[in-house]
C-alpha positions in Angstrom: 32.7 -7.7 14.3 31.5 -4.2 15.4 27.8 -3.8 16.4 25.7 -1.5 14.2 24.2 1.6 16.0 20.8 0.8 17.6 18.9 3.1 15.2 20.2 1.2 12.2 19.5 -2.2 13.8 16.0 -1.1 14.6 15.4 0.1 11.0 16.7 -3.2 9.6 14.5 -5.1 11.9 11.4 -3.1 10.9 12.2 -3.3 7.2 12.7 -7.1 7.4 9.1 -7.4 8.6 7.9 -6.3 5.2 6.8 -9.0 2.8 9.6 -10.4 0.6 12.2 -8.4 2.5 14.8 -10.6 4.2 17.6 -9.4 6.5 20.1 -8.8 3.7 17.6 -6.7 1.6 16.5 -4.9 4.8 20.2 -4.0 5.5 20.7 -2.8 1.9 17.6 -0.6 2.2 18.6 0.8 5.5 22.1 1.7 4.2 20.5 3.2 1.1 18.3 5.4 3.4 21.3 6.3 5.4 23.2 7.5 2.3 20.2 9.5 1.1 19.9 13.1 2.0 17.7 14.0 5.0 14.9 15.4 2.8 14.5 12.2 0.9 14.4 10.1 4.1 11.9 12.4 5.7 9.7 12.3 2.5 9.6 8.5 2.7 8.7 8.6 6.4 6.0 11.2 5.7 4.5 9.2 2.9 4.2 6.1 5.1 2.6 8.1 8.0 0.3 10.0 5.6 -0.8 6.8 3.9 -1.6 5.2 7.2 -3.6 8.3 8.3 -5.6 8.8 5.1 -6.2 5.3 3.7 -8.6 2.7 5.1 -11.1 0.2 3.8 -14.4 0.7 2.0 -17.4 0.2 4.3 -19.2 -1.6 1.5 -16.7 -3.9 -0.1 -13.5 -3.7 1.9 -11.4 -2.4 -1.0 -8.8 0.3 -0.1 -10.4 3.7 0.1 -9.6 7.3 1.0 -12.8 7.9 2.8 -15.8 5.7 3.8 -16.3 4.3 0.2 -13.8 3.3 -2.4 -13.7 4.8 -5.9 -15.5 1.8 -7.4 -18.4 2.0 -5.0 -18.6 5.8 -5.4 -18.7 5.5 -9.2 -22.0 6.5 -10.9 -21.0 4.0 -13.7 -20.9 1.0 -11.3 -23.6 -1.6 -11.8 -24.6 -2.6 -8.2 -26.3 -5.8 -9.5 -23.0 -7.3 -10.3 -20.5 -8.6 -7.7 -17.0 -9.8 -8.4 -15.3 -12.0 -5.8 -11.5 -11.9 -6.2 -8.6 -13.6 -4.5 -6.9 -10.3 -3.6 -8.2 -6.7 -3.3 -5.2 -5.6 -5.5 -7.0 -7.3 -8.4 -9.6 -4.5 -8.2 -7.2 -1.8 -9.2 -7.3 -1.4 -13.0 -3.7 -0.3 -13.4 -3.7 -0.9 -17.2 -7.4 -0.7 -18.0 -8.4 2.1 -20.5 -10.2 5.1 -19.0 -13.4 4.1 -20.9 -13.6 0.7 -19.2 -17.1 0.3 -17.6 -17.0 -0.1 -13.9 -19.4 -2.9 -13.2 -18.3 -4.7 -10.0 -17.9 -4.4 -6.4 -14.7 -6.2 -5.5 -14.9 -8.3 -2.4 -12.3 -10.7 -1.1 -13.9 -14.1 -0.5 
């Protein structure tokens, strides 16, 4: 069987390090990226680099933040007397909460 080019092997290896991505899925993703046009592949690479450069962790609660404090800790609606300890920081993101939902917690992973 022919060896894949080193650049493809390296991409497969890096993709397979992602959670829930095994070697077969990594290979499918790598070949999908290879078939994509250059602009789409570069946009993906830029999005990853940009996210790593701009996003960090809140100095107060360790939630993800674009700056020293997260959106929850910056909110004037936040009640600082209430603390919510959650299993995962992803629980703090109200993806389906209505905009009128009162922000009343600092999320902190235990």
